[in-house]
Backbone as XML, in Angstrom:
<?xml version="1.0"?>
<chain id="A" units="angstrom">
  <residue number="1" name="MET">
    <atom name="N" x="14.939" y="-89.118" z="11.901"/>
    <atom name="CA" x="13.657" y="-88.602" z="11.498"/>
    <atom name="C" x="12.573" y="-89.641" z="11.737"/>
  </residue>
  <residue number="2" name="ASP">
    <atom name="N" x="12.879" y="-90.887" z="11.455"/>
    <atom name="CA" x="11.877" y="-91.933" z="11.645"/>
    <atom name="C" x="11.432" y="-92.015" z="13.101"/>
  </residue>
  <residue number="3" name="VAL">
    <atom name="N" x="12.380" y="-91.905" z="14.014"/>
    <atom name="CA" x="12.055" y="-91.955" z="15.441"/>
    <atom name="C" x="11.184" y="-90.760" z="15.825"/>
  </residue>
  <residue number="4" name="SER">
    <atom name="N" x="11.513" y="-89.592" z="15.279"/>
    <atom name="CA" x="10.719" y="-88.401" z="15.582"/>
    <atom name="C" x="9.286" y="-88.537" z="15.097"/>
  </residue>
  <residue number="5" name="MET">
    <atom name="N" x="9.080" y="-89.243" z="14.022"/>
    <atom name="CA" x="7.731" y="-89.419" z="13.477"/>
    <atom name="C" x="6.936" y="-90.503" z="14.207"/>
  </residue>
  <residue number="6" name="GLY">
    <atom name="N" x="7.608" y="-91.299" z="15.009"/>
    <atom name="CA" x="6.977" y="-92.443" z="15.653"/>
    <atom name="C" x="5.762" y="-92.120" z="16.505"/>
  </residue>
  <residue number="7" name="GLY">
    <atom name="N" x="5.811" y="-91.034" z="17.275"/>
    <atom name="CA" x="4.688" y="-90.685" z="18.142"/>
    <atom name="C" x="3.430" y="-90.373" z="17.364"/>
  </residue>
  <residue number="8" name="ARG">
    <atom name="N" x="3.564" y="-89.603" z="16.296"/>
    <atom name="CA" x="2.394" y="-89.252" z="15.482"/>
    <atom name="C" x="1.850" y="-90.473" z="14.751"/>
  </residue>
  <residue number="9" name="VAL">
    <atom name="N" x="2.739" y="-91.291" z="14.241"/>
    <atom name="CA" x="2.303" y="-92.505" z="13.548"/>
    <atom name="C" x="1.549" y="-93.411" z="14.511"/>
  </residue>
  <residue number="10" name="ALA">
    <atom name="N" x="2.050" y="-93.529" z="15.740"/>
    <atom name="CA" x="1.379" y="-94.357" z="16.741"/>
    <atom name="C" x="-0.017" y="-93.815" z="17.047"/>
  </residue>
  <residue number="11" name="GLU">
    <atom name="N" x="-0.135" y="-92.499" z="17.215"/>
    <atom name="CA" x="-1.457" y="-91.907" z="17.448"/>
    <atom name="C" x="-2.397" y="-92.195" z="16.290"/>
  </residue>
  <residue number="12" name="ASP">
    <atom name="N" x="-1.899" y="-92.062" z="15.095"/>
    <atom name="CA" x="-2.711" y="-92.301" z="13.910"/>
    <atom name="C" x="-3.187" y="-93.746" z="13.859"/>
  </residue>
  <residue number="13" name="LEU">
    <atom name="N" x="-2.288" y="-94.683" z="14.156"/>
    <atom name="CA" x="-2.641" y="-96.104" z="14.114"/>
    <atom name="C" x="-3.594" y="-96.501" z="15.242"/>
  </residue>
  <residue number="14" name="ILE">
    <atom name="N" x="-3.364" y="-95.976" z="16.434"/>
    <atom name="CA" x="-4.153" y="-96.387" z="17.595"/>
    <atom name="C" x="-5.472" y="-95.638" z="17.694"/>
  </residue>
  <residue number="15" name="PHE">
    <atom name="N" x="-5.436" y="-94.318" z="17.506"/>
    <atom name="CA" x="-6.626" y="-93.497" z="17.726"/>
    <atom name="C" x="-7.336" y="-93.084" z="16.439"/>
  </residue>
  <residue number="16" name="GLY">
    <atom name="N" x="-6.667" y="-93.178" z="15.305"/>
    <atom name="CA" x="-7.245" y="-92.751" z="14.038"/>
    <atom name="C" x="-6.992" y="-91.278" z="13.779"/>
  </residue>
  <residue number="17" name="THR">
    <atom name="N" x="-7.156" y="-90.869" z="12.536"/>
    <atom name="CA" x="-6.840" y="-89.499" z="12.145"/>
    <atom name="C" x="-7.764" y="-88.466" z="12.780"/>
  </residue>
  <residue number="18" name="ASP">
    <atom name="N" x="-8.926" y="-88.880" z="13.234"/>
    <atom name="CA" x="-9.858" y="-87.935" z="13.859"/>
    <atom name="C" x="-9.466" y="-87.548" z="15.276"/>
  </residue>
  <residue number="19" name="HIS">
    <atom name="N" x="-8.539" y="-88.285" z="15.884"/>
    <atom name="CA" x="-8.191" y="-88.046" z="17.290"/>
    <atom name="C" x="-6.692" y="-87.818" z="17.498"/>
  </residue>
  <residue number="20" name="ILE">
    <atom name="N" x="-6.047" y="-87.241" z="16.523"/>
    <atom name="CA" x="-4.616" y="-86.942" z="16.636"/>
    <atom name="C" x="-4.449" y="-85.674" z="17.474"/>
  </residue>
  <residue number="21" name="THR">
    <atom name="N" x="-3.452" y="-85.670" z="18.364"/>
    <atom name="CA" x="-3.195" y="-84.527" z="19.234"/>
    <atom name="C" x="-2.042" y="-83.683" z="18.690"/>
  </residue>
  <residue number="22" name="THR">
    <atom name="N" x="-1.741" y="-82.613" z="19.384"/>
    <atom name="CA" x="-0.616" y="-81.753" z="19.005"/>
    <atom name="C" x="0.679" y="-82.172" z="19.699"/>
  </residue>
  <residue number="23" name="GLY">
    <atom name="N" x="0.672" y="-83.292" z="20.363"/>
    <atom name="CA" x="1.828" y="-83.745" z="21.133"/>
    <atom name="C" x="3.088" y="-83.974" z="20.330"/>
  </residue>
  <residue number="24" name="ALA">
    <atom name="N" x="2.960" y="-84.215" z="19.039"/>
    <atom name="CA" x="4.141" y="-84.519" z="18.224"/>
    <atom name="C" x="4.759" y="-83.276" z="17.583"/>
  </residue>
  <residue number="25" name="SER">
    <atom name="N" x="4.292" y="-82.089" z="17.940"/>
    <atom name="CA" x="4.776" y="-80.885" z="17.255"/>
    <atom name="C" x="6.283" y="-80.673" z="17.425"/>
  </residue>
  <residue number="26" name="SER">
    <atom name="N" x="6.806" y="-80.890" z="18.619"/>
    <atom name="CA" x="8.259" y="-80.716" z="18.796"/>
    <atom name="C" x="9.023" y="-81.807" z="18.047"/>
  </residue>
  <residue number="27" name="ASP">
    <atom name="N" x="8.433" y="-82.986" z="17.950"/>
    <atom name="CA" x="9.068" y="-84.049" z="17.162"/>
    <atom name="C" x="9.127" y="-83.658" z="15.690"/>
  </residue>
  <residue number="28" name="PHE">
    <atom name="N" x="8.066" y="-83.031" z="15.189"/>
    <atom name="CA" x="8.059" y="-82.557" z="13.804"/>
    <atom name="C" x="9.106" y="-81.476" z="13.601"/>
  </residue>
  <residue number="29" name="ASP">
    <atom name="N" x="9.272" y="-80.592" z="14.578"/>
    <atom name="CA" x="10.304" y="-79.560" z="14.485"/>
    <atom name="C" x="11.683" y="-80.195" z="14.339"/>
  </residue>
  <residue number="30" name="ASN">
    <atom name="N" x="11.952" y="-81.187" z="15.175"/>
    <atom name="CA" x="13.254" y="-81.865" z="15.125"/>
    <atom name="C" x="13.455" y="-82.586" z="13.798"/>
  </residue>
  <residue number="31" name="ALA">
    <atom name="N" x="12.437" y="-83.286" z="13.326"/>
    <atom name="CA" x="12.544" y="-84.008" z="12.056"/>
    <atom name="C" x="12.763" y="-83.031" z="10.905"/>
  </residue>
  <residue number="32" name="THR">
    <atom name="N" x="12.081" y="-81.899" z="10.947"/>
    <atom name="CA" x="12.233" y="-80.895" z="9.899"/>
    <atom name="C" x="13.642" y="-80.322" z="9.900"/>
  </residue>
  <residue number="33" name="LYS">
    <atom name="N" x="14.202" y="-80.067" z="11.081"/>
    <atom name="CA" x="15.581" y="-79.574" z="11.166"/>
    <atom name="C" x="16.559" y="-80.577" z="10.569"/>
  </residue>
  <residue number="34" name="ILE">
    <atom name="N" x="16.372" y="-81.841" z="10.883"/>
    <atom name="CA" x="17.254" y="-82.882" z="10.352"/>
    <atom name="C" x="17.155" y="-82.936" z="8.834"/>
  </residue>
  <residue number="35" name="ALA">
    <atom name="N" x="15.925" y="-82.928" z="8.312"/>
    <atom name="CA" x="15.727" y="-82.976" z="6.861"/>
    <atom name="C" x="16.350" y="-81.754" z="6.187"/>
  </residue>
  <residue number="36" name="LYS">
    <atom name="N" x="16.187" y="-80.594" z="6.806"/>
    <atom name="CA" x="16.764" y="-79.373" z="6.231"/>
    <atom name="C" x="18.285" y="-79.457" z="6.212"/>
  </residue>
  <residue number="37" name="TRP">
    <atom name="N" x="18.874" y="-79.953" z="7.285"/>
    <atom name="CA" x="20.331" y="-80.128" z="7.321"/>
    <atom name="C" x="20.779" y="-81.101" z="6.234"/>
  </residue>
  <residue number="38" name="MET">
    <atom name="N" x="20.030" y="-82.185" z="6.084"/>
    <atom name="CA" x="20.392" y="-83.180" z="5.079"/>
    <atom name="C" x="20.463" y="-82.551" z="3.688"/>
  </residue>
  <residue number="39" name="VAL">
    <atom name="N" x="19.490" y="-81.702" z="3.383"/>
    <atom name="CA" x="19.407" y="-81.089" z="2.057"/>
    <atom name="C" x="20.371" y="-79.924" z="1.905"/>
  </residue>
  <residue number="40" name="THR">
    <atom name="N" x="20.431" y="-79.034" z="2.900"/>
    <atom name="CA" x="21.190" y="-77.789" z="2.735"/>
    <atom name="C" x="22.645" y="-77.864" z="3.195"/>
  </residue>
  <residue number="41" name="LYS">
    <atom name="N" x="22.953" y="-78.725" z="4.144"/>
    <atom name="CA" x="24.313" y="-78.763" z="4.701"/>
    <atom name="C" x="25.121" y="-79.993" z="4.277"/>
  </residue>
  <residue number="42" name="PHE">
    <atom name="N" x="24.423" y="-81.121" z="4.110"/>
    <atom name="CA" x="25.135" y="-82.381" z="3.891"/>
    <atom name="C" x="25.056" y="-82.879" z="2.452"/>
  </residue>
  <residue number="43" name="GLY">
    <atom name="N" x="24.403" y="-82.137" z="1.550"/>
    <atom name="CA" x="24.347" y="-82.529" z="0.147"/>
    <atom name="C" x="23.643" y="-83.842" z="-0.104"/>
  </residue>
  <residue number="44" name="MET">
    <atom name="N" x="22.627" y="-84.151" z="0.698"/>
    <atom name="CA" x="21.943" y="-85.441" z="0.601"/>
    <atom name="C" x="20.638" y="-85.318" z="-0.190"/>
  </residue>
  <residue number="45" name="SER">
    <atom name="N" x="20.717" y="-84.695" z="-1.348"/>
    <atom name="CA" x="19.564" y="-84.529" z="-2.225"/>
    <atom name="C" x="19.987" y="-84.832" z="-3.652"/>
  </residue>
  <residue number="46" name="GLU">
    <atom name="N" x="19.338" y="-85.815" z="-4.261"/>
    <atom name="CA" x="19.668" y="-86.143" z="-5.643"/>
    <atom name="C" x="19.319" y="-84.977" z="-6.563"/>
  </residue>
  <residue number="47" name="LYS">
    <atom name="N" x="18.220" y="-84.302" z="-6.294"/>
    <atom name="CA" x="17.765" y="-83.212" z="-7.155"/>
    <atom name="C" x="18.709" y="-82.005" z="-7.082"/>
  </residue>
  <residue number="48" name="LEU">
    <atom name="N" x="19.171" y="-81.666" z="-5.883"/>
    <atom name="CA" x="20.010" y="-80.486" z="-5.698"/>
    <atom name="C" x="21.497" y="-80.796" z="-5.741"/>
  </residue>
  <residue number="49" name="GLY">
    <atom name="N" x="21.853" y="-82.045" z="-5.655"/>
    <atom name="CA" x="23.240" y="-82.449" z="-5.775"/>
    <atom name="C" x="24.045" y="-82.269" z="-4.499"/>
  </residue>
  <residue number="50" name="VAL">
    <atom name="N" x="25.321" y="-82.533" z="-4.624"/>
    <atom name="CA" x="26.231" y="-82.474" z="-3.482"/>
    <atom name="C" x="26.764" y="-81.049" z="-3.327"/>
  </residue>
  <residue number="51" name="MET">
    <atom name="N" x="25.859" y="-80.194" z="-2.916"/>
    <atom name="CA" x="26.175" y="-78.779" z="-2.755"/>
    <atom name="C" x="25.546" y="-78.305" z="-1.452"/>
  </residue>
  <residue number="52" name="THR">
    <atom name="N" x="26.187" y="-77.362" z="-0.798"/>
    <atom name="CA" x="25.604" y="-76.807" z="0.421"/>
    <atom name="C" x="24.946" y="-75.471" z="0.133"/>
  </residue>
  <residue number="53" name="TYR">
    <atom name="N" x="23.953" y="-75.152" z="0.932"/>
    <atom name="CA" x="23.217" y="-73.898" z="0.820"/>
    <atom name="C" x="23.202" y="-73.264" z="2.202"/>
  </residue>
  <residue number="54" name="SER">
    <atom name="N" x="24.212" y="-72.416" z="2.478"/>
    <atom name="CA" x="24.376" y="-71.905" z="3.833"/>
    <atom name="C" x="23.425" y="-70.756" z="4.160"/>
  </residue>
  <residue number="55" name="ASP">
    <atom name="N" x="23.144" y="-69.877" z="3.226"/>
    <atom name="CA" x="22.255" y="-68.752" z="3.494"/>
    <atom name="C" x="21.041" y="-68.871" z="2.573"/>
  </residue>
  <residue number="56" name="THR">
    <atom name="N" x="20.046" y="-69.604" z="3.015"/>
    <atom name="CA" x="18.890" y="-69.883" z="2.159"/>
    <atom name="C" x="18.066" y="-68.631" z="1.862"/>
  </residue>
  <residue number="57" name="GLY">
    <atom name="N" x="18.227" y="-67.577" z="2.636"/>
    <atom name="CA" x="17.503" y="-66.340" z="2.386"/>
    <atom name="C" x="17.971" y="-65.610" z="1.143"/>
  </residue>
  <residue number="58" name="LYS">
    <atom name="N" x="19.179" y="-65.918" z="0.684"/>
    <atom name="CA" x="19.726" y="-65.242" z="-0.488"/>
    <atom name="C" x="19.592" y="-66.066" z="-1.765"/>
  </residue>
  <residue number="59" name="LEU">
    <atom name="N" x="18.871" y="-67.159" z="-1.701"/>
    <atom name="CA" x="18.702" y="-68.024" z="-2.867"/>
    <atom name="C" x="17.518" y="-67.575" z="-3.708"/>
  </residue>
  <residue number="60" name="SER">
    <atom name="N" x="17.519" y="-67.998" z="-4.944"/>
    <atom name="CA" x="16.399" y="-67.675" z="-5.820"/>
    <atom name="C" x="15.134" y="-68.367" z="-5.314"/>
  </residue>
  <residue number="61" name="PRO">
    <atom name="N" x="13.974" y="-67.822" z="-5.642"/>
    <atom name="CA" x="12.725" y="-68.470" z="-5.232"/>
    <atom name="C" x="12.614" y="-69.910" z="-5.748"/>
  </residue>
  <residue number="62" name="GLU">
    <atom name="N" x="13.160" y="-70.163" z="-6.929"/>
    <atom name="CA" x="13.117" y="-71.516" z="-7.489"/>
    <atom name="C" x="13.948" y="-72.483" z="-6.648"/>
  </residue>
  <residue number="63" name="THR">
    <atom name="N" x="15.138" y="-72.043" z="-6.246"/>
    <atom name="CA" x="16.000" y="-72.901" z="-5.425"/>
    <atom name="C" x="15.388" y="-73.110" z="-4.043"/>
  </residue>
  <residue number="64" name="GLN">
    <atom name="N" x="14.838" y="-72.065" z="-3.454"/>
    <atom name="CA" x="14.163" y="-72.205" z="-2.160"/>
    <atom name="C" x="13.012" y="-73.197" z="-2.258"/>
  </residue>
  <residue number="65" name="SER">
    <atom name="N" x="12.262" y="-73.113" z="-3.336"/>
    <atom name="CA" x="11.147" y="-74.036" z="-3.551"/>
    <atom name="C" x="11.646" y="-75.473" z="-3.709"/>
  </residue>
  <residue number="66" name="ALA">
    <atom name="N" x="12.740" y="-75.647" z="-4.435"/>
    <atom name="CA" x="13.311" y="-76.983" z="-4.620"/>
    <atom name="C" x="13.788" y="-77.558" z="-3.287"/>
  </residue>
  <residue number="67" name="ILE">
    <atom name="N" x="14.394" y="-76.730" z="-2.459"/>
    <atom name="CA" x="14.843" y="-77.179" z="-1.138"/>
    <atom name="C" x="13.644" y="-77.607" z="-0.301"/>
  </residue>
  <residue number="68" name="GLU">
    <atom name="N" x="12.601" y="-76.790" z="-0.280"/>
    <atom name="CA" x="11.402" y="-77.131" z="0.487"/>
    <atom name="C" x="10.772" y="-78.417" z="-0.012"/>
  </residue>
  <residue number="69" name="GLN">
    <atom name="N" x="10.747" y="-78.608" z="-1.325"/>
    <atom name="CA" x="10.174" y="-79.829" z="-1.887"/>
    <atom name="C" x="10.978" y="-81.054" z="-1.450"/>
  </residue>
  <residue number="70" name="GLU">
    <atom name="N" x="12.293" y="-80.951" z="-1.478"/>
    <atom name="CA" x="13.138" y="-82.063" z="-1.051"/>
    <atom name="C" x="12.938" y="-82.372" z="0.430"/>
  </residue>
  <residue number="71" name="ILE">
    <atom name="N" x="12.795" y="-81.338" z="1.243"/>
    <atom name="CA" x="12.547" y="-81.534" z="2.677"/>
    <atom name="C" x="11.216" y="-82.248" z="2.872"/>
  </residue>
  <residue number="72" name="ARG">
    <atom name="N" x="10.182" y="-81.813" z="2.150"/>
    <atom name="CA" x="8.866" y="-82.459" z="2.252"/>
    <atom name="C" x="8.928" y="-83.929" z="1.877"/>
  </residue>
  <residue number="73" name="ILE">
    <atom name="N" x="9.687" y="-84.233" z="0.834"/>
    <atom name="CA" x="9.809" y="-85.624" z="0.397"/>
    <atom name="C" x="10.472" y="-86.467" z="1.486"/>
  </residue>
  <residue number="74" name="LEU">
    <atom name="N" x="11.542" y="-85.963" z="2.068"/>
    <atom name="CA" x="12.222" y="-86.701" z="3.146"/>
    <atom name="C" x="11.289" y="-86.924" z="4.330"/>
  </residue>
  <residue number="75" name="LEU">
    <atom name="N" x="10.557" y="-85.888" z="4.708"/>
    <atom name="CA" x="9.640" y="-86.013" z="5.855"/>
    <atom name="C" x="8.496" y="-86.964" z="5.551"/>
  </residue>
  <residue number="76" name="ARG">
    <atom name="N" x="7.946" y="-86.879" z="4.349"/>
    <atom name="CA" x="6.857" y="-87.783" z="3.982"/>
    <atom name="C" x="7.324" y="-89.229" z="3.983"/>
  </residue>
  <residue number="77" name="ASP">
    <atom name="N" x="8.491" y="-89.456" z="3.395"/>
    <atom name="CA" x="9.035" y="-90.824" z="3.357"/>
    <atom name="C" x="9.290" y="-91.338" z="4.767"/>
  </residue>
  <residue number="78" name="SER">
    <atom name="N" x="9.782" y="-90.482" z="5.626"/>
    <atom name="CA" x="10.029" y="-90.878" z="7.006"/>
    <atom name="C" x="8.723" y="-91.214" z="7.718"/>
  </residue>
  <residue number="79" name="TYR">
    <atom name="N" x="7.707" y="-90.409" z="7.515"/>
    <atom name="CA" x="6.409" y="-90.650" z="8.158"/>
    <atom name="C" x="5.806" y="-91.962" z="7.671"/>
  </residue>
  <residue number="80" name="GLU">
    <atom name="N" x="5.913" y="-92.195" z="6.360"/>
    <atom name="CA" x="5.344" y="-93.427" z="5.794"/>
    <atom name="C" x="6.119" y="-94.639" z="6.240"/>
  </residue>
</chain>
């Protein structure tokens, strides 16, 4: 995930937030997939525990929200 975030971070550092391009969108897709796998398939979430979530469409709205929050945290930490 850190490598996937590298292009956007470089743009931000070199060009500033006013001149960021859409070039990192596929990198964000890849990082998001990795984070989602970490949370839903590999049990790598302290909040959700060592449990897998194979069909996220059948989960309660609260659990779906918790999964999304954990994914956001992983992505934010990776970007930072």
